[in-house]
C-alpha positions in Angstrom: 5.7 -31.4 -30.0 7.4 -28.2 -29.3 10.7 -28.6 -29.6 11.8 -27.1 -26.1 10.0 -26.4 -22.9 8.1 -22.8 -23.3 8.1 -22.5 -19.6 10.2 -23.7 -16.6 8.5 -24.1 -13.2 11.6 -23.7 -10.7 11.6 -24.6 -7.5 15.1 -23.0 -6.0 14.2 -24.3 -2.3 11.4 -26.0 -0.3 12.1 -23.9 2.6 9.1 -21.3 3.8 8.4 -19.1 6.3 4.4 -20.1 6.0 3.1 -24.0 6.4 0.0 -23.9 3.9 -2.4 -26.5 4.8 -2.6 -27.7 0.5 1.5 -27.0 -0.5 2.5 -29.9 -2.5 6.4 -29.0 -1.3 6.3 -29.0 3.0 6.8 -32.8 2.9 9.8 -32.3 0.7 13.5 -32.4 1.9 15.6 -31.4 -1.4 19.3 -30.7 -1.4 19.6 -27.0 -2.2 22.0 -25.9 -5.1 25.2 -24.1 -4.5 25.0 -20.7 -7.1 27.5 -22.0 -9.1 25.5 -25.4 -9.8 22.5 -22.9 -10.5 24.2 -20.9 -13.0 25.2 -24.0 -14.9 21.0 -24.9 -15.1 20.5 -21.8 -16.4 23.1 -22.0 -19.0 21.7 -25.2 -20.2 18.2 -23.8 -20.3 19.3 -20.5 -22.1 21.4 -22.5 -24.8 18.7 -24.0 -26.1 16.4 -20.7 -25.6 13.6 -21.5 -23.3 12.1 -18.5 -22.8 10.4 -18.5 -19.2 11.5 -19.2 -15.7 9.3 -18.8 -12.8 11.0 -19.5 -9.9 8.2 -21.3 -6.9 9.4 -23.1 -3.8 8.9 -23.1 -1.1 9.4 -18.9 -0.8 11.9 -18.0 -3.6 12.5 -14.8 -1.3 14.3 -17.1 1.4 16.7 -18.7 -1.1 20.2 -16.2 -0.7 21.0 -16.4 -4.6 17.9 -15.2 -5.6 18.6 -12.5 -7.0 22.3 -12.6 -8.4 20.5 -16.0 -10.0 17.6 -13.6 -11.9 20.1 -11.4 -13.3 22.2 -14.0 -14.6 19.5 -15.5 -15.9 18.1 -12.1 -17.4 21.5 -11.6 -18.8 21.0 -14.4 -21.0 17.7 -13.5 -22.5 15.7 -15.6 -20.0 12.1 -14.2 -18.6 11.7 -14.4 -15.7 9.2 -14.3 -12.9 8.3 -15.1 -9.4 5.4 -17.0 -6.9 5.9 -15.8 -3.6 3.8 -15.1 -0.7 4.8 -11.8 -0.6 5.0 -11.9 3.4 9.0 -10.1 2.8 7.9 -8.1 0.2 8.3 -4.3 1.5 9.1 -1.3 -0.4 12.5 -1.8 -0.8 12.6 -5.2 -2.1 9.8 -4.5 -4.3 12.1 -1.8 -6.1 14.8 -4.3 -5.5 12.6 -7.1 -7.8 12.3 -4.4 -10.4 15.9 -3.5 -10.5 16.8 -7.3 -10.7 14.7 -7.5 -14.0 11.6 -9.9 -12.7 9.0 -9.4 -15.3 6.2 -10.9 -13.2 5.4 -11.1 -9.9 2.2 -13.2 -8.4 0.8 -13.1 -4.5 -0.8 -16.0 -3.2 -4.3 -14.5 -2.0 -6.6 -17.1 -0.6 -9.1 -15.3 0.9 -10.6 -11.6 1.0 -11.1 -12.3 4.8 -8.3 -11.9 6.7 -9.0 -14.9 9.5 -9.6 -17.5 6.7 -6.4 -17.0 5.1 -4.4 -16.6 8.2 -5.3 -19.6 9.3 -5.1 -22.0 5.4 -1.3 -20.3 5.2 -1.2 -20.9 9.3 0.1 -17.6 9.0 -0.6 -14.4 11.4 -0.6 -11.1 9.8 -0.4 -13.4 6.2 -3.3 -11.6 4.5 -1.6 -7.7 5.8 1.2 -8.3 3.8 -0.1 -9.9 0.9 -1.8 -7.1 0.1 0.9 -4.6 1.1 3.3 -6.6 -1.5 0.5 -6.2 -4.4 0.7 -2.6 -3.7 4.6 -2.4 -3.0 5.1 -4.1 -6.5 2.7 -1.8 -8.4 4.2 1.4 -7.2 7.7 -0.2 -7.9 6.4 -0.6 -11.5 6.3 -4.1 -11.6 3.6 -6.7 -13.2 1.4 -8.4 -10.6 -0.7 -11.1 -10.5 -2.8 -12.5 -7.5 -2.7 -16.0 -7.7 -5.9 -18.5 -5.7 -6.4 -22.1 -4.7 -9.9 -23.1 -5.2 -11.3 -25.2 -2.3 -13.6 -25.0 0.5 -12.9 -22.1 2.0 -13.6 -20.1 -0.8 -15.2 -21.4 -3.6 -18.6 -20.2 -2.3 -17.2 -16.2 -2.0 -14.9 -16.0 -4.9 -16.1 -13.5 -6.3 -15.2 -11.6 -3.8 -11.5 -12.1 -4.6 -11.6 -10.9 -7.7 -12.9 -7.9 -6.5 -10.0 -7.6 -3.9 -7.3 -8.4 -6.7 -9.2 -5.3 -8.7 -9.2 -3.1 -5.8 -5.2 -4.0 -5.1 -4.6 -3.3 -9.2 -3.7 -6.8 -9.7 -4.2 -7.5 -13.5 -4.6 -10.8 -13.4 -6.2 -13.2 -10.4 -5.6 -17.2 -11.5 -8.2 -19.2 -9.8 -6.1 -22.7 -9.1 -7.9 -25.8 -9.3 -6.8 -28.1 -6.2 -4.2 -30.4 -6.3 -4.2 -33.3 -4.6 -0.3 -33.6 -4.0 2.1 -33.1 -0.6 0.1 -31.5 2.0 -3.3 -31.0 0.1 -3.3 -35.2 -0.4 -3.5 -35.5 3.5 -6.1 -32.7 4.1 -8.2 -33.2 0.7 -11.2 -34.8 2.3 -11.3 -31.3 4.5 -10.1 -29.0 1.4 -10.9 -30.6 -1.8 -14.6 -29.8 -4.0 -17.0 -32.3 -4.2 -17.6 -33.3 -8.1 -21.2 -31.7 -7.9 -19.5 -28.3 -6.1 -16.8 -27.9 -9.2 -19.3 -27.9 -11.6 -21.5 -25.4 -10.1 -18.0 -23.4 -9.6 -16.8 -23.2 -12.9 -20.6 -22.7 -14.1 -20.5 -19.6 -11.9 -16.7 -19.0 -11.9 -17.2 -18.8 -16.1 -20.3 -16.1 -15.9 -18.0 -13.9 -13.7 -15.3 -14.2 -16.2 -17.2 -13.0 -18.5 -18.7 -10.2 -16.7 -15.7 -9.2 -15.2 -13.4 -6.4 -18.1 -11.1 -4.8 -15.8 -9.0 -7.8 -14.5 -7.9 -10.8 -16.4 -9.4 -14.2 -15.0 -7.7 -17.3 -15.5 -9.1 -20.2 -14.8 -6.6 -23.8 -15.4 -8.4 -27.0 -15.4 -8.6 -29.2 -18.4 -12.1 -30.3 -17.2 -13.9 -27.3 -18.1 -14.3 -28.1 -21.4 -17.0 -30.4 -20.3 -18.8 -27.7 -19.8 -21.4 -26.5 -22.8 -21.0 -22.7 -21.1 -17.6 -23.1 -21.8 -17.5 -23.4 -25.4 -18.3 -19.3 -26.0 -16.3 -18.1 -22.9 -12.8 -19.9 -24.6 -10.3 -17.1 -24.9 -8.6 -19.7 -27.1 -10.5 -21.8 -29.5 -7.8 -23.2 -30.9 -5.4 -24.3 -28.1 -2.0 -25.3 -29.2 -2.0 -27.9 -26.5 -5.3 -29.2 -25.4 -5.8 -30.7 -21.6 -2.7 -30.2 -19.5 0.3 -28.6 -20.8 2.7 -30.4 -18.0 5.2 -32.0 -20.3 3.7 -30.4 -23.3 4.6 -26.8 -23.1 6.5 -26.6 -19.6 8.8 -28.8 -17.7 9.5 -28.1 -13.6 12.7 -28.7 -12.0 13.7 -29.3 -7.9 16.1 -27.6 -5.9 18.7 -30.5 -6.0 18.0 -30.2 -10.2 15.8 -32.9 -10.5 13.2 -32.5 -13.4 9.5 -33.6 -13.4 6.7 -33.0 -16.0 4.9 -30.9 -13.1 5.9 -29.6 -9.7 2.4 -31.7 -8.4 3.8 -34.8 -10.1 6.8 -36.8 -8.5 7.6 -38.4 -11.6 11.2 -37.7 -11.8 12.5 -37.7 -15.7 16.1 -36.8 -15.5 18.5 -34.2 -13.4 19.4 -31.4 -15.3 22.8 -31.0 -14.1 23.5 -34.5 -15.3 20.9 -35.5 -18.4 20.8 -32.9 -21.7 18.0 -31.4 -21.1 16.5 -31.1 -24.9 17.2 -35.2 -24.9 14.7 -35.2 -21.9 12.3 -33.5 -23.5 12.7 -35.1 -27.2 12.5 -38.8 -25.3 11.9 -38.9 -22.0 9.0 -41.7 -22.0 6.9 -40.2 -19.0 6.1 -36.9 -21.2 6.0 -39.1 -24.2 3.4 -40.8 -22.1 1.6 -37.2 -21.0 1.7 -36.5 -24.4 0.2 -39.5 -25.7 -2.3 -40.1 -23.2 -5.0 -43.1 -23.7 -8.7 -42.7 -22.4 -9.5 -45.0 -19.3 -12.7 -45.9 -17.5 -15.1 -43.5 -18.4 -12.9 -41.6 -20.6 -12.7 -43.9 -23.4 -17.0 -43.3 -24.0 -17.0 -39.3 -22.9 -17.7 -37.0 -26.0 -15.6 -34.3 -24.3 -12.1 -36.0 -24.6 -10.5 -34.9 -27.3 -10.5 -31.3 -25.8 -9.9 -32.1 -22.1 -7.7 -34.9 -22.9 -9.0 -36.8 -19.2 -8.2 -33.5 -17.0 -5.2 -32.5 -14.9 -2.3 -36.0 -14.5 -1.1 -34.9 -11.7 -4.3 -35.4 -9.2 -5.6 -39.0 -11.7 -2.0 -39.8 -10.5 -2.4 -38.9 -7.0 -5.1 -40.7 -6.1 -4.9 -44.0 -8.6 -1.1 -43.9 -9.5 -1.9 -43.7 -13.1 -1.8 -40.4 -15.2 -4.5 -42.0 -17.8 -7.2 -42.5 -15.0 -10.0 -40.1 -15.5 -9.7 -37.1 -13.6 -11.0 -37.3 -9.9 -12.8 -34.2 -9.9 -14.7 -35.3 -13.5 -18.3 -34.7 -12.9 -19.4 -36.6 -15.6 -20.8 -40.0 -14.6 
């Protein structure tokens, strides 16, 4: 176990100008904290020397204190990034993002076809705005990545997304596995892939990842460890943590200060304004169970369990109520 969390995903607000069909936070109504309490959270994180914070949401740029909180964080040695839909990032805002001290911004683009992206994100004009945001951030000198949620709308032509990311000048594209949280749970029968579709997607994605040298392609799903093709493509042959990193390397903070192992996993382990964050990290029974998962059902006899550790804990919990259950996406019988 690491002595401190290395990465914090922090939702300052659940407010958003989009209504994405997979969003984990659209069904949440958390109280937003005033500036001074958010600064108190920053101080708590900097005191234990947490290195990285990512502001998500909701849309972070709708939060009025975003830039002041970011500057406060940077001044205390934290590296700050942001996940945004890009709709509000014009040239002026891009320059402000740079001047405030953001180290990286990730923009969501889920299809290379504008109308498909509109429908998925429930916002007309969102595709053009996202593309412009990437270009504006690049011009401002900000490291810019693209985030894509793989689901039924894009898994067959994800290579076109990779090509778009390259064309826009993104450093990296993250092909995120579909989560069954929030609206993702409500719409999973329409949007989620079947087990065999996930297997075929990852086999093709690994080929593209190996082929494309001008952009980083990130695949964040532990279950790909069960593919024989993955062994030769691994970026890191000896990862510091196997399986899901949630609760092992990272934590999530909700707008009211509640702490969870992951933004997609609704298990509150405490509140950072009330509880000592280091004590939560070291002593939480929930985190301890995530760090010491026990194989159940088909995982008990699986040769790949030591590598994937049951796959995505949040997805297992969403569909079974048990983090130890096999990942519902796993294609091994």
